[in-house]
C-alpha positions as CSV (number, residue, x, y, z in Angstrom):
1,N,-11.1,-1.8,-21.2
2,N,-13.1,0.6,-18.9
3,I,-12.8,-1.9,-16.0
4,V,-9.0,-2.2,-16.4
5,L,-8.6,1.6,-16.7
6,K,-10.6,2.2,-13.6
7,L,-8.5,-0.2,-11.5
8,E,-5.2,0.7,-13.1
9,K,-4.3,3.7,-10.9
10,M,-5.3,2.0,-7.6
11,L,-3.5,-1.2,-8.5
12,S,-0.3,0.5,-9.5
13,R,-0.1,2.1,-6.0
14,I,-0.7,-1.2,-4.2
15,I,1.2,-3.8,-6.2
16,G,4.6,-2.6,-5.0
17,E,7.7,-1.0,-6.5
18,D,9.4,-4.3,-7.1
19,I,6.8,-5.4,-9.6
20,E,6.6,-3.8,-13.0
21,F,2.9,-3.3,-13.9
22,I,2.0,-3.2,-17.6
23,T,-1.4,-2.7,-19.3
24,E,-2.0,-3.2,-23.0
25,L,-5.6,-2.4,-24.1
26,S,-7.1,-3.4,-27.4
27,D,-8.1,-0.8,-29.9
28,D,-11.1,-3.0,-30.9
29,R,-14.6,-2.4,-29.5
30,L,-15.0,-4.9,-26.7
31,D,-18.6,-4.4,-25.6
32,V,-19.7,-7.1,-23.2
33,M,-22.7,-7.5,-21.0
34,V,-21.3,-7.9,-17.4
35,D,-21.9,-6.9,-13.8
36,F,-19.3,-4.2,-13.5
37,S,-18.6,-4.6,-9.8
38,Q,-18.3,-8.4,-10.1
39,M,-15.8,-8.1,-12.9
40,E,-13.8,-5.6,-10.8
41,Q,-13.7,-8.1,-8.0
42,V,-12.6,-10.9,-10.4
43,L,-9.7,-8.8,-11.8
44,M,-8.7,-7.5,-8.3
45,N,-8.4,-11.0,-7.0
46,L,-6.5,-12.4,-10.0
47,I,-4.1,-9.5,-9.9
48,A,-3.6,-9.9,-6.1
49,N,-2.9,-13.6,-6.7
50,A,-0.4,-12.7,-9.4
51,R,1.3,-10.2,-7.1
52,D,1.6,-12.8,-4.3
53,A,3.2,-15.3,-6.7
54,M,6.1,-12.9,-7.1
55,P,7.5,-12.4,-3.6
56,K,10.9,-11.3,-5.1
57,G,9.4,-9.0,-7.7
58,G,8.7,-9.5,-11.4
59,T,6.4,-8.3,-14.2
60,L,2.6,-8.3,-14.0
61,S,0.7,-7.5,-17.2
62,V,-3.0,-7.1,-18.0
63,K,-4.0,-7.2,-21.6
64,T,-7.2,-7.1,-23.6
65,R,-7.9,-8.3,-27.1
66,S,-10.6,-9.7,-29.3
67,I,-10.8,-13.2,-30.7
68,E,-13.1,-15.3,-32.9
69,I,-13.7,-18.7,-31.3
70,N,-14.3,-21.3,-34.0
71,D,-14.7,-25.1,-34.1
72,S,-10.9,-25.5,-34.4
73,F,-10.3,-23.5,-31.3
74,T,-12.9,-25.5,-29.3
75,E,-11.4,-28.8,-30.4
76,T,-7.9,-27.7,-29.5
77,R,-8.7,-25.9,-26.2
78,G,-11.6,-28.0,-25.0
79,F,-14.0,-25.1,-24.4
80,G,-15.8,-22.3,-26.1
81,R,-18.9,-21.7,-28.3
82,P,-18.3,-20.2,-31.7
83,G,-18.5,-16.4,-31.9
84,P,-16.6,-13.2,-31.1
85,Y,-15.1,-12.8,-27.6
86,A,-13.3,-10.2,-25.6
87,V,-10.2,-11.7,-23.8
88,I,-8.6,-10.3,-20.6
89,S,-5.3,-11.9,-19.7
90,I,-3.4,-11.5,-16.4
91,T,0.2,-12.7,-16.6
92,D,2.8,-12.9,-13.9
93,T,6.5,-14.0,-14.0
94,G,6.2,-15.7,-10.6
95,L,6.4,-19.1,-9.1
96,G,4.1,-20.9,-11.5
97,M,2.1,-24.1,-10.9
98,D,2.6,-27.7,-11.8
99,K,-0.1,-29.7,-13.7
100,Q,-1.4,-31.3,-10.5
101,T,-2.0,-27.9,-8.9
102,M,-3.7,-26.5,-12.0
103,M,-6.2,-29.4,-12.0
104,K,-7.4,-28.4,-8.5
105,I,-7.3,-24.6,-8.5
106,F,-11.0,-24.1,-9.4
107,E,-12.1,-26.5,-6.6
108,P,-13.9,-24.8,-3.6
109,F,-11.6,-24.0,-0.7
110,F,-8.5,-25.0,-2.5
111,T,-5.7,-22.5,-2.1
112,T,-1.9,-22.4,-2.6
113,K,-1.5,-19.6,0.0
114,E,-0.2,-19.9,3.5
115,V,-2.3,-19.2,6.6
116,N,-2.8,-15.5,7.2
117,K,-1.8,-14.7,3.6
118,G,-5.4,-14.1,2.5
119,T,-7.6,-16.1,0.1
120,G,-9.7,-13.4,-1.7
121,L,-12.7,-14.6,-3.6
122,G,-11.2,-18.0,-4.4
123,L,-10.8,-19.3,-7.9
124,S,-13.9,-21.4,-7.7
125,I,-16.1,-18.3,-7.1
126,I,-14.3,-16.5,-9.9
127,Y,-15.0,-19.5,-12.2
128,G,-18.7,-19.3,-11.2
129,I,-18.9,-15.6,-11.9
130,I,-17.3,-16.0,-15.4
131,K,-19.7,-18.9,-16.1
132,E,-22.7,-16.8,-15.1
133,H,-21.6,-14.3,-17.7
134,F,-21.5,-17.1,-20.4
135,G,-17.8,-16.8,-20.5
136,Y,-14.8,-19.1,-19.9
137,I,-11.6,-18.9,-17.8
138,D,-8.4,-20.7,-18.8
139,V,-5.0,-21.0,-17.2
140,V,-1.5,-21.7,-18.5
141,S,1.4,-22.1,-16.1
142,D,4.9,-23.4,-15.8
143,P,6.8,-23.8,-12.5
144,G,9.5,-21.1,-12.2
145,V,8.2,-19.3,-15.3
146,G,4.9,-17.8,-14.4
147,T,1.1,-18.0,-14.9
148,T,-1.4,-16.6,-17.3
149,F,-5.2,-16.5,-16.6
150,C,-7.4,-15.7,-19.7
151,I,-11.0,-14.6,-19.3
152,Y,-13.2,-15.0,-22.4
153,L,-16.4,-12.9,-22.5
154,P,-18.8,-13.0,-25.4
155,I,-19.0,-9.7,-27.3
156,R,-22.5,-8.5,-27.6
157,K,-22.9,-7.0,-31.1
158,H,-26.2,-5.4,-30.4
159,L,-24.5,-3.3,-27.7
160,L,-22.4,-1.7,-30.5
161,Y,-25.5,-0.4,-32.1
162,S,-27.0,0.7,-28.8
163,S,-23.9,2.5,-27.6
164,E,-23.5,4.3,-30.9
165,Q,-27.2,5.4,-30.9
166,N,-26.9,6.8,-27.3
167,Q,-23.3,8.0,-27.2
168,H,-24.4,11.5,-26.2
169,T,-26.9,10.3,-23.6
170,D,-25.8,10.0,-19.9
171,I,-27.7,7.0,-18.6
172,S,-25.8,6.7,-15.3
173,A,-27.8,6.7,-12.1
174,P,-26.5,8.3,-8.9
175,M,-24.9,5.8,-6.6
176,G,-23.5,5.8,-3.1
177,G,-24.6,6.6,0.4
178,I,-23.4,7.8,3.9
179,E,-23.9,4.6,5.9
180,T,-21.1,2.9,8.0
181,I,-19.9,-0.5,6.6
182,L,-17.8,-3.1,8.4
183,L,-15.5,-4.7,5.9
184,A,-13.7,-7.9,6.9
185,E,-11.0,-9.1,4.5
186,D,-7.6,-10.6,5.3
187,D,-6.1,-10.0,1.9
188,P,-4.6,-6.5,2.2
189,V,-4.9,-5.7,-1.5
190,V,-8.5,-6.7,-1.8
191,R,-9.3,-4.9,1.6
192,E,-7.7,-1.7,0.5
193,L,-9.2,-1.6,-2.9
194,T,-12.7,-2.5,-1.7
195,S,-12.4,0.1,1.1
196,S,-11.2,2.7,-1.4
197,V,-14.1,2.1,-3.8
198,L,-16.7,2.2,-1.0
199,S,-15.2,5.4,0.4
200,E,-15.2,6.9,-3.0
201,F,-19.0,6.5,-3.1
202,G,-19.4,8.2,0.3
203,Y,-19.6,5.3,2.7
204,N,-17.7,5.3,6.1
205,V,-15.7,2.1,6.1
206,I,-14.4,0.2,9.2
207,A,-11.9,-2.3,8.1
208,A,-11.1,-5.5,9.9
209,L,-8.0,-7.7,9.3
210,D,-9.6,-11.1,10.2
211,G,-12.6,-12.8,11.7
212,E,-11.8,-12.0,15.4
213,D,-10.9,-8.4,14.5
214,A,-14.3,-8.1,12.7
215,V,-16.2,-9.3,15.9
216,N,-14.2,-6.9,18.1
217,K,-14.8,-3.9,15.8
218,F,-18.5,-4.7,15.5
219,I,-18.7,-4.7,19.3
220,Q,-17.0,-1.3,19.5
221,H,-19.1,0.3,16.7
222,R,-22.3,-1.8,16.9
223,N,-24.5,1.3,17.1
224,D,-23.0,2.8,14.0
225,I,-22.7,-0.1,11.6
226,Q,-25.6,-0.6,9.1
227,F,-24.0,-3.2,6.9
228,C,-21.3,-5.9,6.9
229,I,-19.2,-7.3,4.1
230,L,-17.4,-10.4,5.2
231,D,-14.9,-12.6,3.5
232,A,-16.1,-16.2,3.5
233,V,-12.7,-17.7,4.5
234,M,-10.5,-15.8,7.0
235,P,-8.0,-16.6,9.8
236,K,-9.3,-17.0,13.3
237,K,-13.0,-16.9,12.3
238,H,-14.7,-17.6,9.0
239,G,-17.3,-15.2,7.7
240,G,-20.2,-17.5,8.6
241,D,-19.0,-17.7,12.2
242,V,-18.6,-13.9,12.4
């Protein structure tokens, strides 16, 4: 819930006026052990994909809920270990996908986007991140109806005890810096969100639109840049070539 709430204001500004953005957060305690920044990137990219699937507008909803996975669920859905899970679902009313496309979407370098439209993290990387968190990602889609991605993350019951014991203790450490970072990302939503988060923590961000733009901006500011964040797959030059 905290991750969705943190992204909600930024996303509502960027998604566009022709898309209705809805969030429905569970009242249940959904304590999970995750890398916060990685999960932000996962959600940002899935939401960017949902937005791009609705070029003529539509409805984009993000919902959270709890579920108990049992043997019956595993037999029916083909995945999952028994136990309590937090579920984040991202639903759009866009173009949808056929079964052949759905079978390939988690393959490396597979994309349904046109050249220069941006590729973000890629669903294969998102799949890997969720798997590293001992979770699962599932997709349901119908052409012309829309798509729903569901992320299942195991609820850590011991965190409930820990958070209750330390609810008045601030354990956050100071974060941020003043360095200059070159950010190269062709997806405008991911680029703007990442730049906004980095700027919020005090960094000076130089944003590049593609691989060639990244090289040119590095040449212009090479004495100032201390760090580079490069998208792996971009138009004109890939991250590795940059």
